[in-house]
C-alpha positions as CSV (number, residue, x, y, z in Angstrom):
1,X,-12.2,52.1,37.3
2,X,-13.9,48.8,38.3
3,X,-14.0,45.8,35.9
4,X,-17.6,45.3,34.6
5,X,-18.7,41.9,33.7
6,X,-21.5,41.6,31.2
7,X,-23.5,38.4,31.1
8,X,-24.6,37.2,27.7
9,X,-28.2,36.0,27.4
10,X,-28.1,33.0,25.1
11,X,-31.8,32.3,25.4
12,X,-33.0,34.9,23.0
13,X,-35.6,33.8,20.4
14,X,-35.9,30.3,22.0
15,X,-39.1,28.8,23.1
16,X,-40.1,28.7,26.8
17,X,-39.3,25.3,28.4
18,X,-40.2,24.1,31.8
19,X,-39.1,20.6,33.0
20,X,-39.2,19.2,29.5
21,X,-42.5,20.9,28.4
22,X,-42.1,23.2,25.4
23,X,-44.1,26.3,24.5
24,X,-47.9,26.0,24.5
25,X,-47.9,22.6,26.3
26,X,-47.2,24.5,29.6
27,X,-50.4,26.3,29.1
28,X,-52.3,23.1,28.3
29,X,-51.1,21.5,31.5
30,X,-52.0,24.5,33.6
31,X,-55.5,24.6,32.0
32,X,-55.9,20.9,32.6
33,X,-55.0,21.3,36.3
34,X,-57.5,24.1,36.7
35,X,-60.2,21.9,35.1
36,X,-59.3,19.0,37.5
37,X,-59.6,21.4,40.5
38,X,-63.1,22.4,39.4
39,X,-63.9,18.7,38.9
40,X,-62.7,17.9,42.4
41,X,-64.8,20.6,43.9
42,X,-67.9,19.5,41.9
43,X,-67.5,15.9,43.0
44,X,-67.0,17.0,46.6
45,X,-70.1,19.2,46.6
46,X,-72.2,16.4,45.1
47,X,-71.4,14.4,48.2
48,X,-68.8,11.9,47.0
49,X,-66.3,11.0,49.8
50,X,-63.1,13.0,49.6
51,X,-60.8,10.0,49.2
52,X,-62.8,8.8,46.2
53,X,-62.6,12.4,44.8
54,X,-58.8,12.4,45.3
55,X,-58.5,9.0,43.6
56,X,-60.6,10.1,40.5
57,X,-58.8,13.4,40.2
58,X,-55.4,11.8,40.8
59,X,-55.9,9.2,38.1
60,X,-57.1,11.9,35.7
61,X,-54.2,14.1,36.6
62,X,-51.6,11.4,36.0
63,X,-53.2,10.6,32.6
64,X,-53.2,14.3,31.8
65,X,-49.5,14.7,32.6
66,X,-48.5,11.6,30.6
67,X,-50.5,12.7,27.6
68,X,-49.2,16.3,27.7
69,X,-45.6,15.1,28.0
70,X,-46.1,12.6,25.1
71,X,-47.6,15.4,22.9
72,X,-44.7,17.7,23.8
73,X,-42.1,15.1,22.9
74,X,-43.9,13.9,19.7
75,X,-44.8,17.3,18.2
76,X,-42.4,19.7,19.6
77,X,-42.9,23.5,19.7
78,X,-45.0,24.0,16.6
79,X,-45.7,20.5,15.4
80,X,-49.2,20.2,16.9
81,X,-50.4,23.2,15.0
82,X,-48.9,21.8,11.8
83,X,-50.6,18.4,12.4
84,X,-54.0,20.1,12.9
85,X,-53.5,22.3,9.8
86,X,-52.5,19.2,7.8
87,X,-55.7,17.5,8.7
88,X,-57.8,20.4,7.4
89,X,-56.3,20.4,3.9
90,X,-58.5,18.4,1.5
91,X,-57.0,15.4,-0.2
92,X,-58.5,16.4,-3.6
93,X,-60.5,19.3,-5.1
94,X,-63.3,18.1,-7.4
95,X,-65.1,20.2,-10.0
96,X,-68.0,18.6,-11.8
97,X,-68.8,21.6,-14.0
98,X,-67.0,23.7,-16.5
99,X,-68.7,26.9,-15.4
100,X,-65.8,27.8,-13.1
101,X,-63.5,28.1,-16.1
102,X,-65.8,29.9,-18.5
103,X,-65.7,33.6,-18.7
104,X,-69.1,35.0,-17.8
105,X,-69.1,38.6,-19.2
106,X,-66.7,41.0,-20.6
107,X,-64.3,42.7,-18.3
108,X,-62.3,44.8,-20.8
109,X,-64.9,47.4,-21.7
């Protein structure tokens, strides 16, 4: 009988990573590149020279890549969603009336 070698997959339950980008930031970069391609085609159809279009889109693309990598390093896999959720929580809950705490009716009948 031949010896069978089983390879163990140690990447189970880990987030996807591509060249340093983690999880959802890969999709953000892909979506940004699609938007930049649409921007290039719109600028080209307007009549702007192609080298100017390449310069504008190239500068925007380099800014996009730098920003996405910075967000990926700063927030990590789930940190961006946590930061957005933290901003939506109110700092204080104010109640100017006692009506909230008063029982309005009888519920035990």
